[in-house]
Phi, psi and omega in degrees: 000327189247142163268102185291147174300140167300144186250158163077216194277336173301317180300315185299315175303313181300317178296321176301315181299315175299312180309319183293336181275349185257159183300146189298136175068021176303325181277359176256004183259167168299157185307310180298317176306314174304319183292317179299320173293328173295318182293317181299315187289329183266344177245097183292150181291349180267336192249334190195133164065028185258170177294339182263355183272160180285346181292124174299337173274126183251120180250348173265120182159194186286163179300319179295309179306308180293326179296317175293338175277349185247314196282119180060028168260133174290138179293161173277339176296125185302315187295317178299322172297315183296332181282354183082014185282157167244161172299307162230118185258106187297123183094349181239086174307320183281357168249012180259108179309321184296321185286319179298327183286335184252357191304321176062023183082005182289320173251103187301342185268000187222042176269183177293152181259056175102179185291339187288346179260008169083192187265158179291161176236156002288136185297314190252010186226187179286140178303152174296148177291157172309315183295324179293315179297317183292326175305311175297315178302311180300319174300317174296319177300335180270008178106358182051052181288153177274340177231160179085164174257119180248351176225156181266095180289334175299323178289327177292319182290328178289322177304311184283337177264327187252353174099150176220191176297135170276151173221169184289153174302139182296162173293146178289144182291159179292157168303137177309333182287349186255324188173202186211172182243144169243122182251121174251108181153184356276144174247130172268121187238131176290164183297145172052051178232165183218135180207153178225136190221155170245151174213114170294135182227108174290161183223082178297343176296339183270099188241002170207173179299125184235154165248135185252117185255348183209136172235114177253124183230141166252126165232158175294152181297338181281351184284135181275319170197158175223127186228139177246118177253160177233123178292143183273011174172176182293318185302310181301311180299314184294341179281353170261141175291161178281157181088172180299143179234107183278140176278104181243353178215159186300325183292337179290333196271352186239114189248127179284156174074032176229152178240141181291139169255306183198161181212145181228147165244349166205178186300125176193163189245112179268116172244111185288151175302149178305139182087356178234160182194162165277146172253125180236137187248168175307140186070014176302128171245134183259165172232102186274125187238116181236130172243118192236133164234124180269106182284346178300137174279344190215007178238146182277144176252128170257093194270138188226147168229130176238129174232121174270120181257120180253125193208159176208161180314144183288141181251146184296328182282345187288133185260144184284128169271132180253143181236147177212137169254122185237124187278167182311317181207164172270357175293158175299133184251333187274155178118189179309143188301319189280003185267359182211162185294336176275083181228127186245107175287147183281056183248005174067021179248157175292138173228130189248133173242143183220140173215156178273147171231112187232190181296334175300336177258358187238167185265067185263000176057027175087002180302146182272324186239149180239140180245102194275143181244325186216135176228132170210176189220168186209119163224186174254199196294337179276351176300129176243354180185151181206127178234151173230132179235159167293144178266120179295150174311126180086352179119163180104150176293130177249217181288145174285132180237002181206129175234117182295357182278353174283157178288174181311308177284003180050046183249339178209157178279109183268342173089013176201160178263123181257100186288340179284326177223069188290159188294143174240119182247128178251150186235155167294102185301339181274353185239333177266089179249138177229156176293125188292323179289332176288303177074219179231171169235126181251135185221123180239149183244137177228148178221110186270104176256014178281187189265355186213157167305147185235133175241188174300127186198181187254346175266168178290353173273351168258194183234166178211160175205114178200157172250150173248128175219154172225145190195168168243165181258002174215157180288144181293146176230069188228152178264161179125171180303127177077006178251176177257145177265153180300316185249130179277136177258008183230137177231162179228139185211138355275161182210104010286161186237134177271170183297341181262008179249162178256136187270128181242127169268117183243131176252158183283332180236151183262357187260159179081158172286119180234140176241152168244125177242129184256143182227151173282179180295343179270002180082009183278128177293126184258314175202161180233125174236144172257139173302141171299141175305126175084359186252149177256013183231135174240123181263132181254133182271122186295341185291342183280352190228149167266169182293150176150195181249134180231151172256134177247152179225123173263127182210153186216126182048046182065010172257141180275129183262346180162164185201166182176190185249139173238126177254130178238129181227000000 
């Protein structure tokens, strides 16, 4: 799994060799001073970007002069300027033309966009080293400050010279006609370290109302989680600075004015059900949240995230997919462990916590019903179990709808809870409907075998308890195989039905083979009945069912004729 450091004298000689190729005293300077030194060394005064050259961009000069020539300055190249690039765009390596010019293939996602953007640089000299390119990238990612030290350049040099953790090649970007790619990185992590960051990400690609039907994401295996939020407007986005924001306190982890889009704990491809989508508007700005732990005891990690966004203009019939993360409780959770209810003593015993999830904690917009597509859970290392139940009207446990002892794909019962890759359960969004006010109950079990009590916190040495769910607030109204039609060709009476009544399904036409399928609230098929040949009526024997709520679907020749809810008491 790991590329281990080379040991002994060979490693020392490699380090000496690398340092000799970098500007003198590079590791002792402020970050911008280091970048300035790289530019002075690689752009000679007689060949490029000097005060005596014809090129209007001057890179030879004082730190203040060169900084003013680069940061937030539009390039003179017409194609680059038309693409919205700056020479250095603070916080945005992939919108910084200087970095594209010197990238030299290091980041396959950040090269020049064709011959119209000119030649790679330095034009007349040797290309920058990979370490130098990554140092420039990291400086821009941190907001390109003129003062202060924002990156550990020695760690970047060690990674490239001595070797670090290997990771897979990134996923290929979508065809431009289908979408675009977002790259979050690179972040260099020392051995056995843990850090969490937010990064504001503008999207110049969004020029009209769009619907996003698929998000394909690559994250390193060492990543604890990756979350995409969307700012609810320009004011909320402008309130946050450009560049990386490290989470060092609880207040850093909660950003006002953002809505959850999607969350990952490992590499996966989110493909939303047909007729549903995330909605992004012109001027949309995202907030990317990455939590990484480098588990290696001796190797540096270069953490990367690549997300492919597949989108098209918004359609009037498309329904918005809503995402929510819901914590254990709305009560204060942070602070000394013994000062709040979520405290797990280090006694090696099981401790169970239970919380309600109702419309008060969800983004329902006042809707009465929720059509559930996805349920998942999240704890840290002491989590040993996680269950989610329907909540009975007025409170209390109803039917269990999620068991954390299943595997990640929810395809088999593995018999234990894997907190690093918790189960993700998908439902038929047309059949799993719940009352928003009733909601869910979630229940987690923890067993603290550590050396101290553990409370709610942000690192993997603390604990968490939350669920991730995705849903719509209205039923889909699209045509096609497996979808729901706007007009139902089958009706049911009586509904609700008592145990003493006969249930009658009636269709508008007596021709063709028509079937009724009943599902429970989890989408499990309960029974299938066929209309008698030539008859418009199907009578259902109540003895075949127990009391409860069922979803029905009428279909013929793989086309859905109608659907609805049947209540039996």
